[in-house]
N, C-alpha and C positions, 0 to 999 in steps of 0.2 A: 171828396169821398161821400159827404152827406148827400150831395146832389145825385151822384151815381146810384146810391142805394135807394133813395126815395123814388127816383125815376124808374129804376128796375122793379121796385115793389109795386108802383102804380100801374106799370104796363101789364103786370100779371094779375092785378086785382080786378074783380073778385076771383078767388081761386075756384077752378072748376075741374071736374073729373076728366073732361076731355083734354085739358092742358096737361094734367098729370100723366095721362096715358101717352102723350107725345114723347115725354122723357122717360117712360116706363117706370114711373114712381107710384107708390101708393098715394092715395088722396091725402092721407094724414101727413105724410112727409111733405107733399106739395103745399099743403095749407101752412105748415110751419115755415117753409121756404118763403112763401109770399109774404106772410105776416112778419117773419123775421127780417127780411130785407127792408120792408117799410119801417118796422119798429127800430131797427138798428140805425137807420138813417136819421129818424126823428130823435132817437136816444142820443146820438152824437150832438145834434143840434141843441137839445134841451140841456145836456150836460155842459155844453159851452156857455149857455145862457146862465145857468146856475153859478158858474165860475165868475162871470163878469158883473152880474147884477146883485148877487146876494152872497156876501162873504160868510154869513152865519151858516148857510147850508151848502157851502162849497164841497163838503165831504159827500153830500148826496149827489152832486153833479159829477164828482170823481167816480163814484160807484156806478152811476148810470153810464158814464163814458166807458168804464172798464167792461161792464156787462155787454154794451153794444159792440165793443171791439172783439170780445169773445164770440159773440153771435156772428159777426162778420167773418172771423176766422173759421168758424164751424161751417158756415154756408159755403165759403170759398173752398174749403177742404172737400166738401161734398161735390161741388161743381167740378173740381179737378178730378176727383175720383170717378164721377159719372162718365167723364170723357174717356176713360179707360186708356190712359197713355201707355205706350210700350216701355218707356223708361223715364227716369228723372230728367234726362237731357231733352227729351221731347217736350216735357212740360215747360222747362226753362226756355227753350227756343221758340215754341209755337203757341204757348198759352201764357205768355208773359203778362197780359192784362189781369188775369185772375191771380197770378203770382204776386203782382204788385198790390192788388186789393187784399190778398192774404197777409202780406207783410204789413200793410196799413192797419188791418184789424189786429194783428199781433202787437203792433206798436201801441195802439190805443188800449188794448187789454192789459199790457204790462206797464205803460206809463200813466194812463189815466189823464187827468187834467193838469198835472204838474207842469209848470212853465219852466 
């Protein structure tokens, strides 16, 4: 999941108005999407590093992981919403990649770094 979000963030970086217009989004929303994807991928990575290398600050790694998971869930909700699906069944059948990423973000937001 880390690799997917870092890769997606880097392919959209730097955020430009032309790219935002392709998806019919305001530039500010597009800027948050680009930086949110990159930041959430890096946040999951850093949160895991805090867990394994520094036990004293493991709470900070857990907080970073939870925030990154919330960000992933928010971005995936927006992606699914922008696709304007006809029904929930259409989302589950034809947009399963984003649904899986949404559930992954939900997992990290609720579970954090607990093993």
